[in-house]
C-alpha positions as CSV (number, residue, x, y, z in Angstrom):
1,M,0.0,0.0,0.0
2,K,1.4,3.4,-1.1
3,K,2.1,5.7,1.9
4,T,0.7,9.2,1.5
5,Q,3.3,12.0,1.7
6,Y,2.4,15.4,3.2
7,A,4.3,18.6,2.8
8,F,4.7,20.3,6.2
9,A,5.1,23.7,4.5
10,E,1.6,23.4,3.0
11,I,0.1,22.3,6.3
12,E,1.7,25.2,8.0
13,H,0.5,27.6,5.4
14,Y,-3.1,26.5,5.4
15,I,-3.3,26.4,9.2
16,F,-1.7,29.9,9.5
17,T,-4.2,31.3,7.0
18,A,-7.1,29.7,8.7
19,V,-6.1,30.9,12.2
20,C,-5.4,34.4,10.9
21,Q,-8.9,34.6,9.3
22,A,-10.5,33.3,12.5
23,A,-8.6,35.8,14.6
24,A,-9.6,38.6,12.2
25,A,-13.3,37.6,12.4
26,A,-13.1,37.4,16.2
27,T,-11.6,40.9,16.3
28,R,-14.2,42.3,14.0
29,Q,-17.0,41.0,16.3
30,I,-15.3,42.3,19.5
31,L,-14.7,45.7,18.0
32,E,-18.3,46.0,16.9
33,K,-19.4,45.0,20.4
34,I,-17.3,47.7,21.9
35,D,-18.7,50.2,19.4
36,V,-22.3,49.3,20.4
37,E,-21.4,49.8,24.1
38,L,-19.8,53.2,23.4
39,A,-22.9,54.2,21.4
40,G,-25.1,53.4,24.4
41,T,-23.0,55.3,26.9
42,R,-22.2,58.4,25.0
43,D,-23.7,61.9,25.7
44,K,-26.5,61.7,23.2
45,K,-27.2,65.4,23.3
46,L,-23.7,66.2,22.4
47,L,-23.0,63.4,19.9
48,R,-25.5,62.8,17.2
49,D,-25.5,59.4,15.6
50,K,-24.9,59.6,11.8
51,G,-24.9,55.9,11.0
52,R,-22.1,53.5,10.6
53,R,-19.1,53.4,8.3
54,K,-16.7,50.7,7.2
55,T,-13.0,50.9,7.9
56,T,-10.0,48.5,8.0
57,V,-7.2,48.2,10.6
58,K,-4.1,46.2,9.9
59,T,-3.1,43.8,12.6
60,I,-0.4,41.2,13.2
61,Y,-2.7,38.5,11.8
62,G,-4.0,40.4,8.8
63,E,-6.5,43.1,7.9
64,V,-9.7,43.4,10.0
65,E,-12.7,45.1,8.3
66,Y,-15.4,46.3,10.7
67,R,-18.2,48.9,10.9
68,R,-18.4,51.5,13.6
69,H,-20.7,54.5,14.3
70,I,-19.9,58.0,13.2
71,Y,-21.0,60.9,15.3
72,K,-21.3,64.7,14.8
73,N,-20.5,67.0,17.7
74,T,-23.5,69.3,17.9
75,R,-21.4,72.1,19.5
76,T,-18.4,72.1,17.1
77,G,-19.7,70.3,14.1
78,E,-16.7,67.9,14.3
79,I,-17.0,64.4,12.9
80,I,-16.0,61.8,15.5
81,Y,-15.5,58.0,15.6
82,L,-15.7,57.1,19.2
83,L,-14.3,53.6,18.7
84,D,-11.2,54.9,16.9
85,E,-10.7,57.5,19.6
86,N,-10.9,55.1,22.5
87,L,-8.7,52.5,20.8
88,I,-6.2,55.1,19.7
89,I,-6.2,53.6,16.2
90,K,-6.2,56.8,14.2
91,K,-3.0,58.0,16.0
92,T,-1.0,55.2,14.3
93,G,-2.6,55.4,10.9
94,L,-5.1,52.5,11.2
95,L,-2.3,50.1,12.3
96,S,-2.7,48.1,15.5
97,E,-0.4,48.8,18.4
98,N,1.2,45.4,18.1
99,L,1.7,45.7,14.3
100,T,3.1,49.2,14.8
101,E,5.6,47.9,17.3
102,K,6.7,45.2,14.9
103,L,7.1,47.6,12.1
104,I,9.2,50.0,14.2
105,C,11.4,47.2,15.5
106,A,12.0,46.0,12.0
107,A,12.7,49.5,10.6
108,S,15.2,50.2,13.4
109,E,17.4,47.4,12.0
110,I,16.7,47.3,8.2
111,S,15.5,49.7,5.5
112,Y,11.8,50.6,5.2
113,R,11.5,48.5,2.0
114,Q,13.1,45.5,3.7
115,A,10.9,45.9,6.8
116,S,7.7,46.1,4.7
117,R,8.6,42.9,2.8
118,L,9.5,41.1,6.1
119,I,6.3,42.1,7.9
120,S,4.1,41.5,4.9
121,E,5.4,37.9,4.7
122,I,4.9,37.0,8.3
123,S,1.5,38.8,8.7
124,G,-0.1,37.6,5.4
125,Q,-0.9,41.1,4.1
126,N,0.5,43.8,1.9
127,I,2.2,46.5,3.8
128,S,4.1,49.1,1.7
129,H,7.3,50.7,2.6
130,T,5.4,54.0,2.6
131,A,3.2,52.6,5.4
132,V,6.3,51.7,7.4
133,W,7.8,55.1,6.8
134,K,4.5,56.9,7.8
135,A,4.2,54.8,11.0
136,V,7.8,55.5,12.1
137,N,7.6,59.2,11.3
138,S,4.2,59.8,12.9
139,V,4.9,58.0,16.1
140,G,8.5,59.1,16.3
141,T,7.7,62.7,15.8
142,I,5.0,62.7,18.5
143,L,7.4,61.1,21.0
144,T,10.3,63.4,20.0
145,E,8.1,66.5,20.5
146,K,6.9,65.2,23.8
147,Q,10.4,64.6,25.1
148,G,11.5,68.0,23.8
149,T,8.8,69.7,25.9
150,L,9.8,68.0,29.2
151,R,10.8,70.4,31.9
152,I,13.6,69.9,34.3
153,D,11.9,68.5,37.4
154,E,14.0,69.0,40.6
155,K,11.2,67.9,43.0
156,Y,12.0,64.8,45.0
157,S,9.9,61.8,44.1
158,G,9.9,58.2,45.4
159,K,9.6,57.0,41.7
160,K,13.0,58.4,40.9
161,K,16.3,56.8,41.8
162,D,18.6,58.0,44.5
163,R,22.2,57.8,43.3
164,S,25.3,59.4,44.6
165,V,27.2,58.9,41.4
166,I,25.8,58.8,37.8
167,F,27.7,58.4,34.5
168,E,27.1,60.4,31.4
169,E,28.8,59.9,28.0
170,M,28.3,62.2,25.0
171,D,29.4,62.1,21.4
172,G,28.4,63.1,17.9
173,V,27.9,61.0,14.7
174,W,27.8,62.8,11.3
175,V,25.2,61.4,8.9
176,P,24.4,62.3,5.2
177,M,21.3,64.5,4.8
178,Q,18.8,65.6,2.1
179,D,16.6,68.6,1.7
180,H,12.8,68.8,1.1
181,R,13.4,68.1,-2.6
182,H,15.4,64.9,-1.8
183,K,18.6,66.5,-3.0
184,K,21.9,66.0,-1.2
185,A,22.5,68.4,1.6
186,K,25.3,69.1,4.1
187,K,25.9,66.4,6.7
188,Q,24.6,67.0,10.2
189,E,25.7,65.8,13.5
190,I,23.5,63.4,15.6
191,K,24.2,64.3,19.2
192,V,24.1,61.2,21.4
193,A,24.1,60.9,25.2
194,T,24.2,57.8,27.4
195,L,23.1,58.0,31.1
196,H,23.7,55.1,33.4
197,D,24.3,54.1,37.1
198,G,27.5,52.2,36.5
199,W,28.2,48.6,35.5
200,D,26.4,45.5,36.5
201,A,28.4,43.6,39.1
202,S,27.2,40.3,37.8
203,N,28.2,41.2,34.2
204,P,30.9,44.0,34.2
205,K,30.5,44.6,30.5
206,K,26.8,45.5,30.9
207,L,25.7,49.0,31.8
208,K,23.2,49.3,34.7
209,D,19.9,51.1,33.9
210,R,21.1,52.6,30.6
211,T,19.2,55.4,29.0
212,L,20.0,56.7,25.5
213,I,19.1,60.1,24.1
214,A,19.8,61.1,20.5
215,A,18.7,64.0,18.2
216,I,19.7,66.3,15.5
217,E,19.4,69.7,17.1
218,P,21.5,72.6,18.4
219,A,23.8,71.8,21.3
220,R,21.9,74.0,23.8
221,A,18.5,72.4,22.9
222,F,20.0,68.9,23.2
223,C,21.6,69.6,26.5
224,R,18.2,70.9,27.8
225,R,16.6,67.7,26.5
226,K,19.3,65.6,28.3
227,E,18.9,67.4,31.6
228,A,15.1,67.1,31.5
229,V,15.3,63.4,30.9
230,L,17.9,63.0,33.6
231,S,15.6,64.9,36.1
232,T,12.8,62.4,35.4
233,L,15.1,59.5,36.2
234,Y,17.0,60.7,39.2
235,N,16.5,62.8,42.3
236,T,19.1,65.4,41.3
237,D,19.6,66.7,44.8
238,E,20.9,63.3,45.9
239,I,23.6,63.2,43.1
240,Q,27.0,64.1,44.5
241,Y,29.1,63.5,41.4
242,R,28.2,63.4,37.7
243,I,31.0,61.7,35.7
244,L,31.1,63.0,32.1
245,N,33.1,61.1,29.5
246,G,33.5,62.7,26.1
247,D,35.9,63.5,23.2
248,G,36.5,67.1,24.2
249,G,34.1,68.7,21.7
250,A,33.1,72.2,22.4
251,W,29.4,71.5,22.8
252,I,30.3,68.6,25.2
253,K,32.6,70.7,27.3
254,D,30.0,73.5,27.4
255,S,27.6,71.1,29.1
256,A,30.3,69.9,31.6
257,A,29.4,72.5,34.3
258,G,29.0,70.7,37.6
259,T,30.4,67.5,36.3
260,V,33.7,65.6,36.6
261,F,35.0,65.7,33.0
262,Q,37.1,62.8,31.7
263,L,38.6,62.8,28.1
264,D,37.6,59.7,26.4
265,R,40.5,57.2,26.3
266,F,39.5,55.9,22.8
267,H,39.7,59.3,21.3
268,V,43.0,60.1,22.9
269,L,44.6,56.9,21.6
270,R,43.1,57.4,18.2
271,A,44.4,61.0,18.1
272,I,47.9,59.7,18.9
273,T,47.8,57.0,16.3
274,S,46.5,59.3,13.5
275,N,48.8,62.3,14.2
276,I,52.1,60.5,15.0
277,R,53.4,58.3,12.2
278,D,56.8,57.4,13.7
279,K,56.2,54.1,15.5
280,K,58.8,54.7,18.3
281,A,57.4,58.2,19.1
282,R,53.9,56.9,19.0
283,R,54.7,54.1,21.4
284,D,56.5,56.5,23.8
285,I,53.7,59.0,23.8
286,T,51.1,56.2,24.4
287,D,53.1,54.8,27.3
288,L,53.4,58.2,28.9
289,Y,49.7,58.7,28.6
290,K,48.8,55.3,30.1
291,E,51.3,55.8,33.0
292,G,49.6,59.1,33.8
293,R,52.7,61.2,33.1
294,H,50.8,63.8,31.2
295,T,53.1,66.7,31.6
296,E,56.0,64.7,30.3
297,M,53.8,63.5,27.4
298,L,53.1,67.0,26.3
299,D,56.8,68.0,26.5
300,Y,57.7,64.9,24.5
301,I,55.1,65.8,21.8
302,K,56.4,69.4,21.6
303,I,60.0,68.3,21.3
304,Y,59.1,65.8,18.6
305,S,57.1,68.4,16.7
306,D,60.2,70.8,16.7
307,S,62.5,67.9,15.7
308,V,60.6,67.0,12.5
309,A,59.9,70.5,11.4
310,T,61.1,71.2,7.8
311,D,60.5,73.7,5.0
312,D,59.0,71.0,2.8
313,P,55.2,71.9,2.6
314,A,54.5,68.2,1.8
315,D,55.9,67.1,5.2
316,D,53.1,67.5,7.7
317,R,54.6,65.6,10.6
318,S,55.3,68.7,12.6
319,R,51.8,70.2,11.9
320,K,50.1,66.9,12.9
321,A,52.1,66.7,16.1
322,A,51.2,70.3,16.9
323,E,47.5,69.5,16.4
324,L,47.9,66.6,18.8
325,Y,49.6,68.8,21.4
326,N,46.8,71.4,21.2
327,Y,44.1,68.8,21.5
328,L,45.6,67.3,24.6
329,Y,46.7,70.6,26.2
330,N,43.2,72.1,25.8
331,N,41.7,69.0,27.6
332,I,44.5,68.6,30.1
333,D,42.1,68.6,33.0
334,G,40.3,65.5,31.6
335,L,43.4,63.5,30.9
336,K,43.4,62.2,34.4
337,P,40.8,59.4,35.0
338,W,37.8,60.4,37.1
339,Q,38.8,58.1,39.9
340,L,42.1,59.9,40.4
341,Q,40.4,63.3,40.1
342,L,38.0,62.4,43.0
343,G,40.4,60.2,45.1
344,D,39.0,59.2,48.4
345,R,35.8,61.2,47.9
346,I,34.2,58.5,45.7
347,P,31.0,57.2,47.5
348,A,30.6,53.4,47.8
349,P,28.5,52.0,44.9
350,P,25.1,50.6,45.6
351,A,24.6,46.8,45.8
352,G,24.9,45.1,42.4
353,I,26.8,48.1,40.8
354,I,30.5,48.6,40.2
355,Y,32.3,51.7,39.0
356,K,34.7,51.6,36.0
357,N,36.7,54.0,33.9
358,G,34.0,54.6,31.2
359,G,34.3,54.7,27.5
360,C,31.2,52.9,26.2
361,Q,29.9,55.7,23.9
362,E,31.6,54.4,20.7
363,S,29.9,51.1,21.1
364,Q,26.5,52.8,21.6
365,N,27.1,54.9,18.5
366,C,27.7,51.8,16.5
367,T,24.7,49.8,17.6
368,L,22.3,52.7,17.7
369,I,23.2,54.8,14.7
370,T,26.1,53.7,12.5
371,M,24.8,50.2,11.6
372,R,21.4,51.7,10.5
373,M,22.0,55.2,9.3
374,K,25.5,55.3,7.8
375,H,27.4,53.7,5.0
376,R,24.3,52.3,3.3
377,R,23.8,55.0,0.6
378,M,21.0,56.6,2.6
379,R,20.3,60.2,3.2
380,W,18.0,61.6,5.9
381,S,15.7,64.6,6.4
382,E,16.0,66.1,9.9
383,R,12.5,65.3,10.8
384,G,12.7,61.7,9.6
385,A,16.1,61.1,11.3
386,N,14.8,62.5,14.6
387,A,11.7,60.3,14.5
388,L,13.7,57.1,13.8
389,L,16.3,58.1,16.4
390,M,13.6,58.6,19.0
391,L,12.1,55.1,18.4
392,M,15.5,53.4,18.3
393,C,16.3,55.0,21.7
394,C,13.0,53.7,23.0
395,I,13.9,50.2,21.8
396,K,17.3,50.3,23.3
397,N,15.9,51.7,26.6
398,G,13.2,49.0,26.7
399,T,10.4,51.7,26.7
400,L,8.9,51.3,23.3
401,R,5.7,49.6,24.3
402,D,5.0,52.1,27.1
403,A,5.8,54.9,24.7
404,L,3.3,53.6,22.2
405,R,0.7,53.0,24.8
406,N,1.1,56.1,26.9
407,G,3.0,58.7,24.9
408,I,0.6,58.8,22.0
409,R,-2.4,58.9,24.2
410,Q,-1.0,61.8,26.2
411,T,0.4,63.8,23.3
412,G,-2.0,63.2,20.4
413,Q,-5.2,65.3,20.0
414,E,-7.7,63.8,22.3
415,P,-11.4,63.9,21.4
416,E,-13.2,67.0,22.6
417,T,-16.1,64.9,23.8
418,P,-16.4,63.9,27.5
419,P,-15.5,60.3,28.3
420,P,-18.3,57.7,28.2
421,S,-20.2,57.3,31.5
422,A,-19.3,53.7,31.7
423,V,-16.0,52.2,30.5
424,L,-16.2,48.9,28.7
425,S,-14.2,46.1,30.5
426,A,-13.5,42.5,29.9
427,A,-16.1,41.6,32.5
428,K,-18.8,43.7,30.7
429,V,-18.1,41.9,27.4
430,R,-18.6,38.6,29.2
431,E,-21.8,39.6,31.0
432,G,-24.9,38.4,29.2
433,T,-23.0,36.3,26.7
434,E,-24.5,32.8,26.6
435,V,-23.3,29.8,24.8
436,G,-24.6,29.8,21.3
437,E,-25.2,33.6,21.3
438,D,-22.5,34.0,18.7
439,I,-19.7,31.9,17.2
440,Y,-17.2,33.4,19.7
441,A,-19.0,32.4,22.9
442,D,-16.4,29.7,23.5
443,L,-13.7,32.5,23.4
444,Y,-14.9,33.6,26.8
445,K,-14.8,30.0,28.2
446,R,-11.1,29.7,27.3
447,T,-11.5,27.4,24.4
448,V,-10.2,27.9,20.8
449,P,-13.1,28.8,18.4
450,L,-11.2,27.7,15.4
451,L,-13.3,25.1,13.6
452,G,-16.5,26.9,14.4
453,A,-15.3,30.3,13.2
454,A,-16.8,32.0,10.3
455,L,-13.9,31.5,7.8
456,S,-13.9,31.7,4.1
457,N,-14.8,28.5,2.2
458,N,-11.2,28.0,1.1
459,A,-9.6,28.5,4.5
460,S,-12.2,26.5,6.5
461,G,-12.3,23.7,4.0
462,A,-8.5,23.5,3.9
463,L,-8.2,23.5,7.6
464,R,-10.9,20.9,8.2
465,G,-9.5,18.8,5.4
466,I,-6.0,18.8,6.9
467,I,-7.2,18.0,10.4
468,N,-9.6,15.3,9.3
469,N,-7.3,13.6,6.8
470,I,-3.9,13.6,8.4
471,R,-2.9,10.0,9.2
472,L,-0.9,9.5,12.3
């Protein structure tokens, strides 16, 4: 007897399609139930019912088409969809919160076109790269503007952290830009800041409670943004020392008031390597720097610069050495590690935290910006870059879901209508629902309403055929 062969890929495809259609049908029915509840609890004198309209929302399991009531505000004449307002659907462009999160996470790693293809394949629907771009820009812009309007809060709060020492690292990354006509424009600097409590004692390579901030904006505005974010995380009156690690840029040093500034070790070593070609001189200068003999190091560089000076304009060894001398001399106070600057004044770290020398910003720049926004023949508008940067920071900080759920609700234009007198809850949906009332009664009894769901003929037939005919 010939043994029947089954292709697992086909089984997987048919089951996936059927389950997605069942989920979409269940979602439609639940949304319409909520809409009926909202219609009954609205202020009927203020909101006049003008019938129902169809719309579609894209979800992680496909498109869901449903009908909801449309209302006219008798005071303002505004057209309102209560269901869309209460579900915050319109704020993300008729994309569900879960699908929006998936689109943003994909777009933070790969291009908008690649993200649209990836999500389209796994969700069984057609999502264009323009839809991905719009989702990132709309949500990212809202969150960027909200963060930019934060005020420095110096009031003590039990929700904030009490730390004696906090660490700040700041740097800039230049990215290619374009103007409103999509023409090449001058590069602009993305300013990046990393705030953290120190290093995890159980994993010394991991930062403790890291918060990333990034934006293309003037230095003064960015520093205000950083200070406002910092004041929402820490009780600033409890902070004794703020350790700032940076490359010595003017905008970074301007923000160093009240901090212990340390010149970033990576930038010092890179400056020595790029400005001193002679291997022996380079090695000697590096050794003097690592040994903390900074005055001797500067004297050595000056002597070396004088010794290689010539009248040949093509020989730039002396000029390069002079540039290195000026760079280190202008940042001489930051050459000494912060531990040596503070000495015995360093407070004991909290439990689970250790203090180290710093120098993590280059790694943050690479994972946050360079791998996504540079060296890929891409150009950015300022608004688009800031929107994506805001969302990538939320992902790295682990706050994306809260930002989508709370940030949009608090910042987006809320409906002018008063809230319904009764809020629909899961318990209310369940009340009055009897077995057999609709095809999703089993959903409330914790069973899977798959075979009984209202699927298309093709999907339901394929699913039942597979389940009934598979031979174990």
